N, C-alpha and C positions, 0 to 999 in steps of 0.2 A: 185598043186594048193593049197591043203589043208594044206601042210607043210609051204608053203610061207604065207598063211594066219595066220596059228598058229604062226610062228616066227614074224610078223608083230604085232599081238596082244601082244605077250611076250615082244617085244620091246618097246610097247607103255605103257604096265603096268610097266616095269622096269622104263621108263622115267617120268611116273605119280608118282611111288613110290619114286624116286630120288627127285622129286620136292616137294612131301610132307614131305620127311625127312628134306629137306633144310628149308622149311617153318617152320617145328616144331622146328629145332634149332634155327632159328630167333626168334620165340616166346619166346622159352626158355631163349635166351639171353636177350630179352627185359624184360622179367619177373625178370631175375636175376639182371639186372640194376635197374630196378623199386625197388626191394627188397633191394639194396644196398642203393638207393637214400633215401627211406622211413627210413631205419635204421639209416643213417647219419643225417637226419633231426631230428629224434627222439634224438639222441645222442646230436645234437647241442641245443635241447630245454629242455634237461633234467635239466639244473642248474636253468632256469627259472621257470620251474615247480616245482622244489624243494623250490625255494625261495617263491613262491606263497603258496604253503602248509605250510612253515615254518611262513610266515606272517599270514595265517590263525589261525595257532595253537597259536601265540602269541597274536592275537586279542581274540580268544576264552579263554585263559588263563586270559587276562586282565579283560574281561568281566564276567567271572565265578563268581567272588566273589560278584557282584553286582546283579545277577540273583534273582528273587524273590522266595521264597519258602524256603524248608528246605535244609540243608547241602547235601542231595542226589542230587538235581539238580546241585549244584556246583561241586560236585564230578564226576558227569556223564560228565559235560562240560570239567573238567580237564582231565578225561580220555580220552575224544574224542580227546582233544588237543594234548596228549600225543601220541595218535594213529598217529595224522597228522604229528607229528615231527618225529615219526619212519618211516612213509611213506616218508617224505622228505629226511631222511638219506638214506633210501634204494634207491631212486632215484638218488641221487647223486652218490652213492656207485656203482651201477651197470649200465652197458651199455644195450642197447636195446636187444643184443643177449642174454645176462644173464637173463633179465626179462623175454623174450620169453621161454627161458628153464625153468624157474622157473613156469611160467603160465602152460606149457606142464605138469611138475611134479605134479601141484597142481590138474589139471584135471584128470591125470592118477590115482592119488590117491583119488580123490572124485569125481567119474563120475556123480553120481546122483545129488548132490548139484551143480556141474558145469553145468550140462544140464538145471536144473532149473533156475540158474542164467542167462544162455544163452537165455532161453525162455524169462524170464521178460525183459531183456535188449532188445531183439528183439521186443516184444510187447510194451515197451515204445518209441523205436525208431520209429516204425511204428505208434504209435499214434502222435508223434512229427511230423513226415513227413506229416501224413493226415491232422493234424491241420493247418500245413503250407500252404497246398494245397488249402485250402477253402478261 
């Protein structure tokens, strides 16, 4: 009787384990598909994002000369516009996978500032969502 009960428990455990394994594979497949879809969407919108950054840089360059104050303000505006242009070029030239690899490298090489940036972004996102809920 004990052997029969032990065999039944073992069979049920194997059945449950098989179902868990199957479910885990299904979840993994769905997450993989979601990742591919997200990467595809990012890649589809890279040109639009780069164009928007380029337009912002051009507008900043155009308005930099008319900014009030000393040349320092104008120079800062031009520097910011140049950085926007460089960012637009980067977005155009790199796909989502490459950008993610670059972010990973940046985080590995600069863990402290990366953690601080993540905290700031999380705080700002939390504030934005809490303000939208009210």
